C-alpha positions in Angstrom: -13.9 24.3 -21.3 -12.2 27.7 -20.3 -12.4 27.9 -16.4 -11.8 24.2 -16.5 -8.9 24.7 -18.5 -7.5 28.1 -16.3 -8.6 26.5 -12.6 -6.9 23.1 -14.2 -3.3 24.7 -15.0 -3.5 26.2 -11.3 -3.9 23.0 -9.8 -2.0 20.8 -12.3 1.0 23.1 -10.8 0.4 22.8 -7.5 -0.4 18.9 -7.6 3.3 18.3 -9.1 5.1 20.6 -6.8 3.1 18.1 -4.5 3.9 15.7 -6.2 8.1 16.6 -6.1 7.5 17.0 -2.8 5.5 13.4 -1.6 8.6 12.1 -3.8 11.0 13.3 -1.7 9.0 12.2 1.6 7.8 8.3 0.2 10.5 7.4 -2.1 13.5 8.9 -0.3 13.2 10.2 3.1 10.0 8.0 5.0 11.7 4.3 3.9 15.2 5.5 4.6 15.0 7.2 7.8 11.7 4.8 9.4 12.0 0.6 9.6 10.0 -0.7 7.3 7.3 -1.9 9.7 6.9 2.0 10.6 6.9 3.5 7.0 4.2 0.9 6.5 2.1 2.2 9.9 2.0 5.5 7.6 0.3 4.5 5.2 -1.9 2.1 6.7 -2.9 4.8 9.1 -4.0 7.3 6.4 -5.6 4.6 4.1 -8.5 3.5 7.0 -8.6 7.1 7.8 -10.2 7.4 4.3 -12.1 4.5 4.6 -13.4 6.1 7.9 -14.2 9.3 6.4 -15.5 8.1 3.4 -18.6 6.7 5.8 -18.5 9.5 8.1 -19.3 12.1 6.0 -22.2 10.6 4.1 -21.5 11.7 0.6 -21.6 15.4 1.9 -18.9 16.4 -0.5 -21.0 15.3 -3.6 -24.2 16.5 -2.2 -22.3 20.0 -1.8 -21.5 20.3 -5.2 -25.2 19.2 -6.4 -27.3 20.7 -4.5 -25.0 24.1 -4.2 -26.5 25.5 -7.4 -30.3 25.8 -5.4 -29.0 25.8 -1.6 -26.0 28.0 -1.9 -24.7 29.2 1.2 -26.9 26.9 3.8 -25.4 23.5 1.7 -22.5 24.2 4.2 -24.4 24.1 7.3 -26.5 21.0 6.4 -23.1 19.4 5.2 -21.9 20.2 8.9 -24.8 18.8 10.7 -24.7 15.4 8.5 -20.7 15.2 8.6 -21.1 15.6 13.0 -23.9 12.7 13.0 -22.0 11.0 11.1 -18.8 11.0 12.8 -20.8 10.3 15.9 -22.0 7.3 14.6 -19.0 5.7 12.7 -16.7 6.5 15.4 -18.3 5.1 18.2 -19.3 1.9 15.8 -15.3 1.3 15.8 -14.5 1.5 19.2 -17.1 -1.0 20.2 -16.0 -3.3 17.3 -12.3 -2.3 18.0 -11.4 -6.0 19.8 -13.2 -7.6 16.4 -10.9 -5.2 14.0 -7.5 -5.1 15.5 -7.9 -8.9 15.5 -7.6 -9.2 11.8 -3.9 -6.9 12.2 -2.5 -8.2 15.6 -0.4 -11.0 14.1 1.3 -9.2 11.0 0.6 -5.3 11.9 0.7 -5.3 15.8 2.3 -1.8 15.5 -1.2 -0.4 14.0 -3.2 -2.0 16.7 -0.6 -0.5 19.1 -2.3 3.1 17.0 -5.2 2.6 16.9 -6.5 5.4 18.7 -4.6 8.2 15.9 -7.7 7.0 13.7 -10.3 9.2 16.1 -8.7 12.9 15.6 -7.0 11.7 11.9 -10.7 10.8 10.5 -12.2 14.0 12.4 -10.0 16.2 10.5 -10.2 14.7 7.4 -14.2 14.7 7.1 -14.0 18.3 7.7 -11.0 19.2 5.5 -12.9 17.5 2.7 -16.3 19.3 3.5 -14.8 22.6 3.5 -12.8 21.9 0.3 -15.9 20.3 -1.5 -17.8 23.7 -0.6 -14.6 26.0 -2.1 -14.8 23.5 -4.9 -18.6 24.6 -5.4 -17.3 28.0 -5.2 -15.0 27.6 -7.8 -12.6 29.2 -4.8 -10.4 25.9 -4.2 -7.2 26.5 -5.3 -5.6 27.5 -1.9 -7.6 24.1 -0.5 -5.7 22.1 -3.1 -2.4 23.6 -2.0 -3.1 22.2 1.8 -2.7 18.7 1.2 -0.3 18.9 -2.1 2.1 21.3 -0.6 1.7 22.7 2.7 0.9 19.1 3.9 3.5 17.6 3.3 6.4 20.4 3.8 5.1 19.6 7.6 5.5 15.9 7.4 9.3 16.8 5.8 9.8 18.9 8.5 8.4 16.2 11.1 10.2 12.9 9.1 13.7 15.2 9.4 13.3 16.2 13.1 12.8 12.6 13.9 16.0 11.7 12.2 17.7 14.3 14.0 16.4 12.6 17.4 13.9 15.8 18.2 11.7 13.4 19.3 10.9 9.5 19.2 8.8 8.0 17.2 5.5 8.3 19.2 5.6 11.8 18.6 6.3 11.6 15.4 3.4 9.5 14.3 0.8 11.9 16.7 2.4 15.0 14.8 1.3 13.4 11.7 -2.0 12.6 11.9 -3.1 15.7 13.7 -1.5 18.0 11.4 -4.2 16.8 9.3 -6.3 19.2 11.9 -4.6 22.1 10.6 -5.4 22.1 7.2 -8.9 22.1 7.9 -8.4 25.0 10.3 -6.9 27.1 7.5 -9.5 26.1 5.2 -12.5 27.3 7.3 -10.9 30.5 8.2 -10.3 30.6 4.0 -14.5 30.6 3.9 -15.0 32.8 6.7 -12.3 35.6 4.8 -14.4 35.0 1.4 -17.6 36.1 3.1 -19.2 32.5 2.7 -20.0 31.2 6.1 -23.5 30.3 6.3 -25.3 32.9 8.0 -28.7 31.4 8.5 -28.1 28.4 10.7 -32.0 27.0 11.1 -33.8 24.6 8.5 -36.0 26.9 6.6 -39.5 25.9 5.6 -38.7 26.4 1.5 -35.4 23.9 2.1 -37.4 20.9 3.5 -38.4 19.2 -0.3 -34.8 19.7 -1.0 -33.6 18.1 2.4 -36.1 14.9 1.8 -33.7 14.8 -1.5 -30.3 15.1 0.0 -31.2 12.3 2.7 -32.0 10.2 -0.7 -29.6 11.2 -2.3 -26.7 10.8 0.5 -28.2 6.9 1.3 -26.8 6.3 -2.3 -23.7 8.5 -3.0 -22.3 7.3 0.2 -22.4 4.0 -0.8 -21.0 5.0 -4.2 -18.0 7.3 -2.7 -17.2 4.7 -0.4 -17.2 1.6 -3.3 -14.8 4.3 -5.2 -12.5 4.7 -2.7 -12.3 1.3 -1.1 -11.3 0.0 -4.7 -8.2 1.8 -4.2 -7.5 1.5 -0.8 -8.7 -2.5 -0.2 -5.6 -3.3 -1.5 -3.5 -1.6 1.0 -5.8 -2.6 3.5 -5.7 -6.5 3.1 -2.1 -6.6 2.2 -2.0 -5.0 5.8 -3.9 -8.1 7.4 -2.8 -11.1 4.7 1.1 -10.6 4.7 2.3 -7.7 6.7 3.0 -3.8 7.2 6.4 -4.6 5.2 4.5 -5.6 2.1 2.5 -1.9 2.7 5.2 -0.1 2.3 6.3 -1.7 -0.6 3.2 -1.4 -2.4 3.2 2.3 -1.5 6.0 2.7 -3.4 4.4 1.8 -6.5 1.0 3.3 -5.4 3.1 6.2 -4.7 4.4 6.5 -8.3 1.0 5.6 -9.6 -0.6 8.4 -7.9 1.4 10.6 -10.5 -0.6 9.5 -13.2 -3.8 10.7 -12.1 -2.8 14.7 -11.7 -4.1 16.2 -14.6 -7.3 14.3 -14.2 -7.3 15.1 -10.3 -6.9 18.4 -11.5 -10.0 19.0 -13.8 -11.9 17.2 -11.7 -11.7 20.2 -8.7 -13.5 22.0 -11.6 -15.5 19.8 -13.9 -18.4 18.5 -11.1 -19.3 21.6 -10.5 -20.0 22.8 -14.2 -21.6 19.5 -14.3 -24.5 20.0 -11.7 -25.1 23.2 -12.9 -25.9 21.9 -16.8 -27.7 19.2 -15.4 -29.7 22.0 -13.7 -30.1 24.3 -16.8 -30.6 20.3 -18.5 -27.6 21.6 -21.1 -27.3 18.4 -22.8 -24.5 19.1 -24.8 -22.3 20.9 -22.2 -22.4 17.6 -20.4 -21.3 16.0 -23.2 -18.5 18.3 -24.4 -16.9 18.3 -20.9 -17.2 14.2 -21.3 -15.6 13.7 -24.4 -12.8 16.8 -23.8 -12.5 15.5 -20.4 -11.6 11.7 -21.8 -9.2 13.1 -24.8 -7.6 15.1 -22.5 -7.0 12.8 -19.7 -5.4 10.4 -22.1 -3.2 12.3 -23.0 -1.6 13.4 -20.3 -2.0 10.2 -18.2 -0.6 7.9 -20.6 2.1 10.7 -21.4 3.0 10.3 -17.4 2.8 6.8 -17.2 4.9 6.1 -19.8 8.0 8.0 -18.8 7.7 7.1 -15.3 8.1 3.4 -16.6 11.0 4.2 -18.6 12.3 6.3 -15.6 11.4 3.7 -12.6 15.1 2.8 -12.2 16.4 6.0 -11.9 13.6 7.1 -9.8 14.0 4.3 -7.4 17.8 4.9 -7.3 17.6 6.2 -3.9 15.5 4.2 -1.8 16.4 0.5 0.1 17.1 -2.5 -1.4 14.0 -4.1 -0.3 11.7 -1.8 -1.9 13.0 -1.6 -5.2 10.4 -5.1 -6.5 8.0 -2.8 -7.2 7.9 -2.6 -11.1 5.7 -4.4 -12.2 3.1 -3.6 -9.2 3.6 -0.3 -10.4 3.0 -1.4 -14.5 -0.7 -2.9 -13.1 -1.7 0.4 -10.8 -0.1 2.9 -13.5 -2.4 0.8 -16.2 -5.7 0.9 -13.9 -5.3 4.8 -13.4 -5.4 5.3 -17.7 -7.8 3.1 -17.5 -9.7 5.2 -14.9 -9.2 8.7 -16.3 -9.3 7.9 -19.7 -12.3 7.1 -20.3 -13.5 10.4 -18.8 -15.3 12.1 -16.3 -18.1 9.5 -16.2 -18.5 9.4 -12.6 -19.2 12.8 -11.5 -22.0 13.0 -14.6 -23.4 9.8 -13.0 -23.6 10.9 -9.4 -25.0 14.4 -10.5 -27.6 12.4 -12.7 -31.3 11.1 -11.9 -28.7 7.9 -12.1 -26.8 8.2 -9.1 -28.8 5.5 -7.5 -27.2 3.0 -10.2 -23.8 4.3 -9.7 -24.1 3.4 -5.9 -25.4 -0.8 -6.9 -22.1 -0.3 -9.6 -20.1 0.8 -7.2 -21.2 -2.0 -4.5 -21.0 -4.6 -6.6 -17.5 -4.1 -8.1 -16.3 -3.0 -4.4 -17.8 -6.8 -3.6 -15.8 -8.2 -6.7 -12.3 -6.4 -5.6 -12.3 -7.8 -2.3 -12.8 -10.6 -3.7 -10.3 -11.0 -6.1 -8.0 -9.2 -3.5 -8.5 -12.6 -1.2 -7.9 -14.9 -4.2 -4.6 -12.9 -5.6 -2.4 -12.0 -2.5 -2.4 -15.0 -1.4 -0.9 -16.5 -4.9 0.9 -13.1 -6.0 1.1 -11.1 -2.8 1.4 -7.3 -3.7 1.3 -8.2 -7.1 -1.5 -10.0 -6.6 -3.2 -7.0 -5.1 -2.1 -4.9 -8.2 -4.1 -7.0 -10.5 -7.5 -7.6 -8.2 -7.1 -3.7 -8.4 -6.5 -3.4 -12.3 -9.5 -5.7 -12.7 -11.8 -4.1 -11.0 -10.9 -0.9 -12.5 -11.4 -1.9 -15.2 -14.9 -3.7 -14.9 -15.7 -0.4 -13.1 -15.2 2.1 -15.7 -17.0 -0.6 -18.9 -20.3 -0.7 -16.5 -20.2 3.2 -16.9 -19.4 3.9 -20.3 -22.1 1.5 -21.1 -24.8 2.9 -19.2 -24.0 6.3 -19.9 -24.1 5.6 -23.7 -27.1 3.3 -24.1 -28.9 5.7 -21.3 -28.0 9.3 -21.7 -26.4 8.4 -25.5 -22.7 10.3 -24.4 -20.1 9.0 -26.2 -16.3 10.0 -24.6 -14.1 8.4 -27.3 -13.8 9.6 -31.5 -11.4 8.1 -33.8 -8.5 10.4 -32.1 -8.8 8.0 -29.2 -7.1 5.2 -30.9 -4.7 7.4 -32.9 -3.3 8.7 -29.3 -3.8 5.0 -28.1 -1.4 3.6 -30.8 1.1 6.5 -30.6 1.8 6.0 -27.7 2.3 2.3 -26.9 4.8 2.6 -30.5 7.1 5.4 -29.0 6.9 3.4 -25.6 7.6 0.9 -27.1 10.8 2.1 -28.9 11.9 3.7 -25.9 11.6 1.2 -24.2 14.1 -1.1 -25.7 16.0 1.3 -27.5 19.7 0.4 -26.8 21.1 3.0 -25.0 24.4 3.8 -22.3 24.7 1.8 -18.8 25.0 5.5 -16.9 21.3 5.7 -15.6 21.5 9.6 -15.5 22.7 9.4 -18.9 19.9 6.7 -20.3 17.1 8.5 -18.6 17.6 12.1 -20.3 17.7 10.0 -23.4 14.8 7.9 -23.3 13.0 10.7 -22.0 13.8 13.1 -24.4 13.0 10.6 -27.4 9.7 10.0 -26.0 8.7 13.4 -25.6 9.9 14.3 -29.8 8.1 11.2 -30.8 4.5 12.1 -29.2 4.3 15.8 -28.6 4.7 17.4 -31.6 2.3 15.0 -33.4 -0.4 15.3 -30.7 0.4 19.4 -30.9 -0.1 19.1 -35.0 -2.7 16.8 -35.3 -4.9 18.9 -32.6 -5.7 16.0 -31.1 -6.7 18.1 -28.2 -7.5 22.0 -29.2 -6.8 22.8 -25.2 -4.0 21.6 -25.0 -2.6 22.7 -28.6 -3.7 26.3 -27.4 -1.8 26.4 -24.6 1.4 25.8 -25.9 0.2 28.9 -28.5 0.0 30.5 -26.1 3.7 29.6 -24.2 5.4 30.0 -27.5 3.8 33.1 -28.6 4.9 34.6 -24.8 8.2 33.2 -24.8 8.4 34.3 -28.7 7.7 38.0 -27.2 
């Protein structure tokens, strides 16, 4: 876990800085400067682009991580060819069926239809950024590429929205710059790979690679379904709200979703390193390493994600203090989405294990089935409960998804991420959260938030440290305390 912990610390720092910037953009600047429909447009453009990119890249990010130990630099060349072909196919189909697609949104989200064409440059940029970022993950050189969307891009978006607020340009110029700016981080990532000297030099298909290419075709055909479904489960709620409700509903939902995304930071940091280690472990048939990574990722992510979830819950009113009143009614949405994130991260890296194992076909089948269930649940719950219904559907789907993955890995590979510590941590977090939430406190929002947060940390952090639930976290605290004493 040494390389995972080291990279995870840096990546967590980057992502928390990005969260601060994202909070300023998503919760303060965008809702106060843009109309609710305009703000909703930025969210739905991003969501649709993510879905398009998942179709277009045809499973190449996971393929690069899985096959890099065998093909090394040439895997980037093959990934580039696959992405170029996928983009050509998918964007052509989207443009052919544009009238049918836009008809779903013309009534409730006409602004999205007006700027539909921006999906093309946005999707191309995102696909190639994802490709280059996956390659850097395989090289264990992904700190810079992680900082680009979390820090650089959000600073750029902040500058754009402030210039728009000052009247330097109109909304059309802003939204074009907003989407095209993704191409800049893709270009920077490619230049960085060149500086590292890791660009492929052999741009032909070697005879010895043909066996791997057959495996890659089979792997990608299933992995594209798995990756697409996993992303769609988290994005279909916003897309269906835009169609069944309005862009205003999308913007309200986006506030809660942005808050819930903070919970994933520790898991996202681990996920940028762990899949490459798992791929190497499967190559070496090292079941012990896989089991250890699975168990440690679960306990670490459970502690951190549940702690972040409860801290945001205790301070939600303060975090939304500066946004317009129309966005304030999102607390229950956040609770549902936050629980979904705790569940998804608390079970550990089950998805990465399945994708890198010989059972990747099963993961694809489970993903597709759960996507169908998610869409069905959204069709039922959105008309009944609106934005809260979308959050309920997402939470139920993610819970079912992880139960299925956990059960399969336990039966087929005898892998179990949970120990007796798991339930103890859950009980400690629940008890501390209830005490702090219902504690009588001063009416001043700032004072109350400081007291609640401090009490929560006092009730949880020392117990987790002293009982060594996570040796990695306890060792990190020891290191910090030792340096502080010096």
